[in-house]
SEKOL-677741 format. One record per residue (C-alpha): x, y, z. Coordinates in pm, whole numbers, plus 50000, padded with zeros to 5 digits. Example, Ala and Ser with C-alpha at 12.3 -4.5 7.8 and 13.67 -1.06 7.14 Angstrom:
BEGIN
<x=51230, y=49550, z=50780>
<x=51367, y=49894, z=50714>
//
This chain:
BEGIN
<x=66893, y=82989, z=48561>
<x=67208, y=82924, z=48766>
<x=67256, y=82625, z=48990>
<x=67398, y=82645, z=49337>
<x=67634, y=82369, z=49439>
<x=67624, y=82281, z=49808>
<x=67885, y=82073, z=49983>
<x=67883, y=81967, z=50346>
<x=68197, y=81814, z=50490>
<x=68171, y=81623, z=50818>
<x=68475, y=81545, z=51031>
<x=68463, y=81175, z=51129>
<x=68759, y=81166, z=51366>
<x=68520, y=81079, z=51652>
<x=68422, y=80749, z=51488>
<x=68574, y=80452, z=51679>
<x=68821, y=80235, z=51492>
<x=68594, y=79930, z=51497>
<x=68323, y=80122, z=51309>
<x=68537, y=80283, z=51040>
<x=68500, y=79998, z=50792>
<x=68125, y=80064, z=50781>
<x=68164, y=80430, z=50675>
<x=68169, y=80373, z=50294>
<x=67864, y=80145, z=50320>
<x=67694, y=80390, z=50556>
<x=67756, y=80678, z=50315>
<x=67577, y=80486, z=50038>
<x=67262, y=80474, z=50253>
<x=67206, y=80851, z=50260>
<x=66892, y=80931, z=50063>
<x=66806, y=80562, z=50022>
<x=66620, y=80510, z=50351>
<x=66299, y=80657, z=50487>
<x=66248, y=80918, z=50758>
<x=65959, y=80962, z=51000>
<x=65792, y=81181, z=50736>
<x=65880, y=81006, z=50409>
<x=65906, y=80638, z=50316>
<x=66226, y=80516, z=50152>
<x=66056, y=80490, z=49813>
<x=65939, y=80853, z=49841>
<x=66272, y=81012, z=49934>
<x=66408, y=81008, z=49578>
<x=66104, y=81189, z=49440>
<x=66110, y=81446, z=49722>
<x=66477, y=81521, z=49657>
<x=66429, y=81547, z=49282>
<x=66149, y=81803, z=49319>
<x=66380, y=82057, z=49484>
<x=66733, y=81950, z=49387>
<x=66951, y=81743, z=49159>
<x=66963, y=81463, z=49414>
<x=67215, y=81402, z=49689>
<x=67543, y=81210, z=49702>
<x=67752, y=81109, z=50002>
<x=68108, y=80982, z=49982>
<x=68389, y=80878, z=50215>
<x=68686, y=81108, z=50156>
<x=69041, y=81003, z=50249>
<x=69296, y=81278, z=50192>
<x=69672, y=81242, z=50243>
<x=69860, y=81535, z=50387>
<x=70039, y=81723, z=50108>
<x=70346, y=81782, z=50326>
<x=70364, y=81488, z=50569>
<x=70322, y=81132, z=50437>
<x=70257, y=81006, z=50790>
<x=69935, y=81207, z=50819>
<x=69597, y=81191, z=50650>
<x=69240, y=81297, z=50721>
<x=68898, y=81141, z=50667>
<x=68559, y=81302, z=50617>
<x=68210, y=81239, z=50489>
<x=68123, y=81471, z=50201>
<x=67759, y=81534, z=50111>
<x=67692, y=81715, z=49783>
<x=67384, y=81844, z=49608>
<x=67280, y=82117, z=49366>
<x=66962, y=82318, z=49329>
<x=66812, y=82629, z=49174>
<x=66828, y=82955, z=49375>
<x=66467, y=82943, z=49495>
<x=66505, y=82586, z=49625>
<x=66803, y=82635, z=49859>
<x=66598, y=82653, z=50180>
<x=66388, y=82346, z=50095>
<x=66696, y=82150, z=49990>
<x=66875, y=82225, z=50316>
<x=66563, y=82136, z=50514>
<x=66540, y=81794, z=50350>
<x=66911, y=81730, z=50403>
<x=66870, y=81805, z=50771>
<x=66588, y=81549, z=50788>
<x=66813, y=81289, z=50625>
<x=67092, y=81361, z=50872>
<x=66885, y=81363, z=51191>
<x=66568, y=81166, z=51117>
<x=66655, y=80866, z=50899>
<x=66492, y=80563, z=51063>
<x=66765, y=80301, z=51028>
<x=66600, y=80032, z=51243>
<x=66239, y=80025, z=51121>
<x=66130, y=79706, z=50938>
<x=66083, y=79875, z=50595>
<x=66424, y=80040, z=50615>
<x=66591, y=79720, z=50736>
<x=66449, y=79543, z=50432>
<x=66588, y=79822, z=50213>
<x=66928, y=79798, z=50384>
<x=66935, y=79424, z=50315>
<x=66853, y=79481, z=49950>
<x=67121, y=79751, z=49916>
<x=67389, y=79542, z=50089>
<x=67320, y=79233, z=49878>
<x=67325, y=79444, z=49563>
<x=67650, y=79617, z=49665>
<x=67814, y=79284, z=49745>
<x=67715, y=79132, z=49411>
<x=67839, y=79439, z=49223>
<x=68169, y=79441, z=49414>
<x=68236, y=79074, z=49340>
<x=68146, y=79119, z=48974>
<x=68387, y=79413, z=48946>
<x=68696, y=79220, z=49058>
<x=68779, y=79101, z=48707>
<x=68773, y=79455, z=48565>
<x=68933, y=79634, z=48862>
<x=69202, y=79383, z=48954>
<x=69487, y=79624, z=48884>
<x=69338, y=79887, z=49116>
<x=69272, y=79632, z=49389>
<x=69627, y=79501, z=49362>
<x=69762, y=79856, z=49375>
<x=69567, y=79927, z=49694>
<x=69708, y=79613, z=49857>
<x=70064, y=79672, z=49736>
<x=70065, y=80033, z=49862>
<x=69976, y=79938, z=50219>
<x=70333, y=79953, z=50341>
<x=70428, y=80275, z=50164>
<x=70212, y=80545, z=50325>
<x=70007, y=80583, z=50641>
<x=69680, y=80642, z=50458>
<x=69712, y=80345, z=50219>
<x=69573, y=80092, z=50475>
<x=69266, y=80315, z=50520>
<x=69215, y=80329, z=50143>
<x=69256, y=79951, z=50107>
<x=69014, y=79889, z=50392>
<x=68755, y=80118, z=50235>
<x=68797, y=80027, z=49865>
<x=69015, y=79719, z=49832>
<x=68982, y=79343, z=49868>
<x=68947, y=79376, z=50246>
<x=68631, y=79578, z=50195>
<x=68491, y=79338, z=49933>
<x=68553, y=79036, z=50159>
<x=68392, y=79204, z=50460>
<x=68095, y=79314, z=50251>
<x=68043, y=78955, z=50135>
<x=68057, y=78833, z=50495>
<x=67789, y=79081, z=50599>
<x=67575, y=78989, z=50299>
<x=67596, y=78623, z=50399>
<x=67523, y=78707, z=50763>
<x=67210, y=78915, z=50704>
<x=67071, y=78649, z=50472>
<x=67128, y=78378, z=50732>
<x=67030, y=78562, z=51051>
<x=66777, y=78848, z=51097>
<x=66968, y=78953, z=51411>
<x=67267, y=79047, z=51193>
<x=67045, y=79283, z=50993>
<x=66918, y=79442, z=51315>
<x=67278, y=79486, z=51430>
<x=67373, y=79653, z=51101>
<x=67081, y=79895, z=51129>
<x=67189, y=79982, z=51483>
<x=67546, y=80043, z=51361>
<x=67420, y=80283, z=51094>
<x=67210, y=80467, z=51352>
<x=67513, y=80507, z=51576>
<x=67727, y=80627, z=51285>
<x=67465, y=80890, z=51198>
<x=67488, y=81028, z=51552>
<x=67869, y=81029, z=51539>
<x=67915, y=81179, z=51192>
<x=67625, y=81409, z=51104>
<x=67702, y=81661, z=51379>
<x=67648, y=82031, z=51328>
<x=67954, y=82123, z=51534>
<x=68174, y=81907, z=51309>
<x=68043, y=82031, z=50975>
<x=68188, y=82272, z=50722>
<x=67960, y=82423, z=50457>
<x=68065, y=82529, z=50108>
<x=67841, y=82694, z=49849>
<x=67945, y=82752, z=49488>
<x=67741, y=83005, z=49295>
<x=67764, y=83286, z=49043>
<x=67922, y=83614, z=49163>
<x=67603, y=83816, z=49124>
<x=67415, y=83572, z=49352>
<x=67658, y=83598, z=49644>
<x=67450, y=83858, z=49829>
<x=67139, y=83644, z=49803>
<x=67330, y=83338, z=49922>
<x=67466, y=83528, z=50223>
<x=67113, y=83631, z=50318>
<x=66986, y=83273, z=50302>
<x=67279, y=83134, z=50500>
<x=67211, y=83393, z=50771>
<x=66864, y=83241, z=50819>
<x=66998, y=82893, z=50881>
<x=66995, y=82753, z=51232>
<x=67279, y=82506, z=51184>
<x=67601, y=82570, z=51367>
<x=67899, y=82521, z=51142>
<x=68254, y=82445, z=51233>
<x=68361, y=82676, z=50955>
<x=68224, y=82837, z=50641>
<x=68437, y=82842, z=50329>
<x=68446, y=83140, z=50099>
<x=68193, y=83149, z=49820>
<x=68347, y=83057, z=49488>
<x=68260, y=83102, z=49126>
<x=68115, y=82827, z=48910>
<x=68446, y=82765, z=48734>
<x=68600, y=82655, z=49063>
<x=68341, y=82387, z=49138>
<x=68554, y=82089, z=49041>
<x=68839, y=82171, z=49279>
<x=68616, y=82331, z=49542>
<x=68394, y=82029, z=49595>
<x=68689, y=81791, z=49624>
<x=68848, y=81973, z=49915>
<x=69142, y=82128, z=49728>
<x=69223, y=82497, z=49718>
<x=69433, y=82684, z=49463>
<x=69693, y=82751, z=49734>
<x=69726, y=82377, z=49796>
<x=69765, y=82309, z=49425>
<x=70024, y=82584, z=49390>
<x=70222, y=82441, z=49680>
<x=70215, y=82102, z=49510>
<x=70331, y=82253, z=49179>
<x=70621, y=82418, z=49360>
<x=70718, y=82083, z=49511>
<x=70714, y=81915, z=49169>
<x=70913, y=82195, z=49008>
<x=71175, y=82156, z=49279>
<x=71240, y=81789, z=49196>
<x=71587, y=81735, z=49047>
<x=71751, y=81453, z=48855>
<x=71947, y=81367, z=49168>
<x=71619, y=81327, z=49361>
<x=71483, y=81083, z=49102>
<x=71805, y=80880, z=49100>
<x=71808, y=80866, z=49481>
<x=71445, y=80747, z=49504>
<x=71498, y=80485, z=49231>
<x=71813, y=80359, z=49404>
<x=71659, y=80341, z=49752>
<x=71321, y=80194, z=49661>
<x=71392, y=79991, z=49346>
<x=71757, y=79896, z=49305>
<x=71826, y=79844, z=49677>
<x=71484, y=79718, z=49780>
<x=71536, y=79465, z=50056>
<x=71218, y=79274, z=49982>
<x=70964, y=79274, z=49703>
<x=70607, y=79149, z=49702>
<x=70373, y=79032, z=49429>
<x=69998, y=79060, z=49468>
<x=69753, y=78850, z=49268>
<x=69385, y=78943, z=49288>
<x=69117, y=78701, z=49176>
<x=68915, y=78396, z=49266>
<x=69054, y=78078, z=49422>
<x=69023, y=77882, z=49099>
<x=69342, y=77800, z=48905>
<x=69575, y=77941, z=49171>
<x=69784, y=77624, z=49203>
<x=69982, y=77711, z=48891>
<x=70067, y=78052, z=49037>
<x=70183, y=77887, z=49361>
<x=70419, y=77664, z=49159>
<x=70565, y=77978, z=49003>
<x=70651, y=78125, z=49341>
<x=70345, y=78333, z=49422>
<x=70192, y=78302, z=49768>
//
């Protein structure tokens, strides 16, 4: 039996700036909350009966040609056997359009997930300090680095802790968070802003085309069907043409280019910064050594 890999990519450019921090947390809720038909503790079983589960992630992609540009999207991925494609897509549509973010059972689940995510994020600081420091240090180098730091760095961890404290202290904060997720669902999971990609075996392409023709969703675009060997690149938003263009750029780098970059950004750097990531304890010694 051959699996079919399904990827849905949603453009999130319509999301207001004040809601963008919530996107990574919102993406983690997909498949974890109940709909009008299924309770939150039933969704996992329903998904597993027809598919390999569902994942949703916040994708931040820099432009390969212009460092001042980048794009953001929500990527939803799943896989299933050929005879389960229709049922899998039907359940995904229910998750997109019918998740009940503000019902009491789902609010309780949201609280549990947020508290768990906050505890895990705080516990990971010791083992991911280098990555967190790199996110913070890169903020002034590229246009997309602040978005990455806000979504995955210390800024995100601090904000997550604040929300965890707030929803424990005040039920109104939990209601507000549920309302934010409901608004994000309406802004992001839009059929007119979605691209669909299906990866399958060559001999199943005709069958896939027939099933896609039956779908009622309106897609912004439909990518070409690809073979199984291309899944890794295909599901991450890269094409072979993009990779080839990048290879050509790297092959064109000369010794003079390397010397120029090292001179401009290392030898002649006007100002340097040091970033220390960790808890408040024992920081006085670092301050005495010149760290701020």
